[in-house]
N, C-alpha and C positions, 0 to 999 in steps of 0.2 A: 310119447309119440316119437317116431323115428326122425332124427334131425334132418336126414337127407330129404324126407318127404316135404319139409318146410323150406328147404334151402334152394333158391333160384340158381345157385352155383353147383347143385348136386351133379354127380357124374351122369352124363347122358343128356343134360340140359343143353340147349343150343347156346351158341356164343352170345346171342342177343337176348337171352332169357331175362337177365336182370334189367336191361334197358326196357324190354316189353313190360316187365312188372312195374317199373317206375312210371312209365307212360300211362299205364292203367290206373295208377294211384293219383295222378296229378289233379284231376277234377275234384276229388275229395279233399286233397291237401289244400287246394286253393279255396274251396268252400270253407274249410275249418280255419284257414288263415284269415279270411274275411270276418268270420265270427269273432275271432280273437282280436283283430285290429279294430273292430267296432267298439271295443271296451276301452274307455279312456283311463287306462291304468297308470296314472301319474303319481308316483310315490314321493312327491315334494310337499314340504310344509304348505299349508293353506289349501290343499286339495283334499277332497273326500277320500278316505281310505277304502270305501266300499267298492269302487271299480277295481282297485288292486286285488281285493279278495275275490271279486267276481272272475277276474282273469285267472287267478290261482285256481279257482274251482274248475274252470273250463280246462285248463292244462292238465289238472289231475284227472278229470274225466277222460280226456283224450289218451292219457297214459294208461288208464285202466282199460279203455276200449281196445288198446293194442296188446293187452295181455301183461302189463307190468303189475304184478300183484303186490310186491313189496314197496309200498309208497309211504313215505314219512314226511316230516316237516321239522325244520329248525326254526325256533322262535327265539331270536336274540333281542336284547333291549333296543327299543326304538327303531326296529327294523322290520320291514315287511317279511312275510314267511319265505323261507328258502325251501323249495320242494326237493325232496330227496327220493331216491328209489334205486332199485337194482334188479338185474336179471342175472341169474347165476350162469357161469360159463357152461357150455354144453358138455365139455370134457375137462378133466383135471389139468390138462396141459394147455388149454386155450387161454389166451391173454384176456385181460379185462381192460375196457376202455371207458373212461369217464367222459360224459357228455355235459358240457356247460352251455347255458344260455340265460337270458333274462326276459321276464314277461312284463316288466315295467317300461315306460316310455318317457320321452321328453315332453314337456308342455308344448302345445301347438304354436305358441307365440301369437302374433297378430293374425287372426283368422281371415282378415280381409285380404291377406297376401296369398291365400290358398285358392286354387282353381275350383275346388270342391270342399265341402266340410271335412275337416281333418279326421273325424271319427265316423265318416260314412265311406267305407272302402269303395273306391270307384275304379271301374275298368278303364284303362287307357291303352293306347296302342302298344302291344307287347308286354303289358304289365298291369299292376294294380297300384293305386295311389292311396295313401292314408298315413297318418302319424304313427310311427313305430312299426310300420309294415316291413321295413328293411332292418331297422335297428330296434328290436332284435327278434320280432315275432316270426319273420320268415325263417330265421335260423332255428327257432324252436320247432317250427314245422318240418325243417330238414331233419332234425333228430327224430321226431315222431314218425315222419315219413320213412326214414331209413329202417326204423323198427317195424313199420307196417310191411316193408318189402320182404321181411323175413317172418311175417305173422307173429311178431313178438318173440321169436326164438332165433336171434342172430347167432352166427358162428363164433362170437366172442362174448365174454361176460360184459355186463353194462353196469355202470354207476351213473346216476342222474343227479345233477346239481343245477337246478333252475332257480335263479335269484329273482327277487321281487323289488329290489331297491338299488340297482346298479347305477342308474343315471344320477341319482342324488348322492349316493355313497352311504356307507353304513359300517358298523363294527364287523360285519361279515368279512370285509376285506382282509382283516388280520386273524380271522378265526381258524382257517384250516390248519396252521401249525400247532394249534392247541389240541386238536383232535385228529391227528393224522390218519388214524385207522378208518375214519369215515370217508376218506378220499383215496384210499389205497388202490392203485391201478398200475397198469403197465404203460398206458398212453392216455392222453387227454385230447379231445377235440373241443377247442374253445371256439364256439361259433358266434363270434361277435366282430367278425371282420368280413372281408370278401375280396373280390378281384380288383386289381389295380385299374383295369378298364374292362368293360363288358367283353366277354369272349376270351379273356386271358386268365387261365387258371393260376391262382396265386396263393402261395404259402407265405404268411407273414411271420418272419423269423426273428424280428427284433422290435423292441419297444423302447423309446427313450425314457429316461428317468426325469423326475420333475422336482424342483425345489423352489421355495418361496422365501423372499427376503423383503422386509419393510425398511425403508430409509426415510428419515425425517430430519427436519431442521427447524429450530426456533431462533429467531434473530432479534425480536423485539418483544416487549411486554404486551403490546397491542398494536393494531394498525395505526399508522400516522399519515398525515396529509402528504401526498406525493409531490405536491408543488413546494411545500414548506421544507420537507425533510429529504425528498428524493435526491440522490446524488451522493449522499453520505450515509444515510440510514441504510443498513444492509437489508436487502429484499430477500426473504426466505425462498421465494419461488425461483428467483434468478440463481441463488446459490444451489438449489436442488437441481435445476436444469443444467447448470454447468457441470455438476457431478454426473448426471445421467448421460451427458454428451461424451463422457470418457469411456463408456461401456462398449462402444463400437469404433472401429477404425474407419478410414476414409472410404473403404469398399463396402462397409456395412457388416463386416465380420466381427464377431464378439472379440473384444480386446482385453479380456480378463485372463491373466496368467493362471495356469494350472488346470485348465479345462481340456479334456481329451477331444481330439478331432482326428479322424482317419478317413481315407477314401472309402466310398461306398461301391462295392463290387456287384451288387445285385441290380435288379431292374428298377427303374424309376420313371418319372413322368418326363415327357417332353416339355419344353418351355411353354408351348402353346396350350398343352393340356393343363399345366399348372396355372397359367393365367385364367383359363376358363373356370377351373375349380375354385381358385381363390378370389375370382372377380377382380383381377388386376387389369385395368384398362391398357390397351395397346398404346405405346408411347410412354408409359410409366415404367421405369426400369425395375427389374427385380434386384433386391439387395444381396450383398455377399458375393464371394468368389468361389470358384470350384464347382463341381457337379451339384445338381439339385439334390441327389441322394445324400451327399455329404452335408449340405446345408440343412436338409430336413431331418436326417436320421442318424448319421454317424458323427455329427458335430454339434456344438452347442447352439442354442437359440435363446435370446434374451429379449423379453418383452415387458414393457411397462403396462401392466394390466389394470392399474388404478392410480388416480392422482387426486389428492385432496388439495384443492386450490380454489380461489374464487371463480365462479362461473362468469362467462362473458356478459350474460344478461344482467347479472347482479353486481358485477365488479365496480367497486367504488374507486375514486381517484385517491388511492392510498397505497403506501408501501406495505407489502404482505408480511405479516410477522411469523407465519407458520406454514409449512408445506410438508406433504408426505406422499410417498409413492410406494406402490406394491409392485414388486418385480417377480416375474415368473421365468425361471431358467430351466430349459430342457437340455438334457445332457446325454452323452454317449451311453448306449445300453450297458456297457460294462464299467462305467465310472461310478465309484462310490458316491452316493448323493450327499453325504455329510462332508466328504472331501471337497466336492464341487461347491457346496454351500459355503464352506469355510473360505474357499478361494474368492467367491464373490464378496463375502463380508470383509475379507482382508483388503480387497481392492477398494471398496468404498470407505472403509474405516481409516485408511491412510490418506485419503483426500482431505484437503483443507481449502475449499473454494473461497477465495478472498480472505483466507486465514480462519475460516469458520468451520468447526468440526461438525460431522454428521452423526446422528444416532442411528445405528444399524442393528436390526433385530432379525435373526433367522427364525423362521416359523416351520412350515411343513417341509418334509424331505422324503421322497419316495424313489426307490431304485427302478432302473430300467430292467430289461430282460433280453437276453440273446439265447436262442435255442441252439442246441447241438443238432445238426441236421444229417448225421451220418449213421443213425440207428435204423433198426428194422421198421419202426413205425413210419419214419420219414420215407424210407424206400417204398413201402407199401402205399403211402399217401401219394407220392409222385406218380406211381403207376395208376392209381385210382383217378387222380385228377386228369391225367393225360387221357384216360379212357372216357371220362365224363365230358370233357370240353373238346376233345379231339385236337388238342394243341399241347405243346410242351409247357409244363408248369414253370413259373418263375418264382423267385424269392424276392420279397420286398420287405419293407418295414413300415412302422407308423411312428409319427412324432408324438402322438397321444399316448397316454399311459393307461394300462388296464391293471390297477393295483392288485386285483385278485389273482392275476397270473403269478405274481411274485409270492403271494401267500400259498398258492397251490404248489409252486416249485419248491418252497421251503418244506411244505408238508410231505411231499413225495418227490424227493430230489432225484430219484432214479427214473422217474416217468418221463417219457418223451411228450412234449407239448406241441400240438399242432393247432395253428390258427388259420382257418379258412371258412368260407360260408357263402351265403347268397347275396350279400351286399355287393355293390361296386362303387367306385369312387365318384360316380355321377348320380348317385341315388338320392342326393339331397338330405342325408340324415341330419337331424337337428335343425332342419331348415324347412321353409314352406314347400309344399308339393313333394314331400318324400314319397319315393316309389320303389318297388322291386320289379325287376324284369323276370318274366316267366322263364325265359331261357336260362337265367342265372339260378333261379330257384330249382329248376329241373336238374341242371348240371350239378349243383351242390348236393342235392338229394342223392343223385346217382353216384357221385363221388364218395359220399359217406357210406352208402350201402356197399359199394365196391371195395372201399377201404376195409370194412369189416371182414369181408371174405379174403382179401389179399393179405391182410395182417394175420388173420388166423392161419392161413396156409403157410406163410413164411415163418411165423412163429413156431409152428410145428416142425418145419424143416430145420 
């Protein structure tokens, strides 16, 4: 079949042809999104694997319906299936775009906190509410909808990678470099992000890295009476807390030498937006100095994510003999994670609170990512996002990590990696009442479809 006959951007088509096509698709996209969001595809231990496979089957059926004939599956140990597929490029000189998303979701948490059952997709003003509807099932439907806009024959080649265990994690994160040919492409659209705020087209260009360190201290053979021995017997929890207190300065900035920090030059939140997002009450100061982007994305953040110590309810009148903490350090996108981890270990290991040494154990370490934004795919994406949202695109970052991005970057180092999608920072992902806005869904779908055409045209040029 002639490619022009299927292409809403074919010569002679009106300037609004693609917009009209997307608008005509929206009812069907929303209906299929609700079908998909009704499936509790939670790939966590303790949950039935059947809904995950049910979601996989529905996604495969939707891909087949749109004309993707070459559909496969990666089955890795202890990992939900990874859906793969491809659409050949229409011409030998057309670029290939890899589309990534995931069909698994977070557990709903306490369902009493939801305004409606989490797996009963519910229409709300301007959107739809359900667990996983923003993260990441709306983004899957963006990919499928963009293919529908071209009746399965887009002006670029397509590779499909739809993961089924992203939220819990799996060995797939490190798989792409072992089989780089399966992921070969010119550009990737990683649809697991979205707009910094509704109505603001956003390209996420940096991800912080993450390292974990355990620190522990033992001071006594066992607990002893705090009245009889307190004051001379060393309290392990006090020793640990004194060590943890050295990790930040008086402003709340990380005080570990050797960690990279730079000004953030992209778009970021206002203080009021951040307070709302993080749930910081007015009157409670934010910690740290410098701009929010610097504190959240281009500088380090150090959090005590776990503490082994007696609970208040069960705490006896005793000197604590043993205490342990788990530290999570988020780092500059370009800092080597092992270098940063070593800096934190070095800081803690040289401490001797009250003359008592600490046992410091490095565990996980994952790199960040920073995209090169001056290539043809980024130029095409900025044009496409500007068209879809009717506003100038901004660059932002995320403090969270997407480990697969690093694996894909290692597998295909020359590919441009674009992160955008239908989420927004007010969508309550991972929280009660998660929702997606129809305006963001429509704009993301239009942006991806427009990107295909713009990238194909500029690639040929």
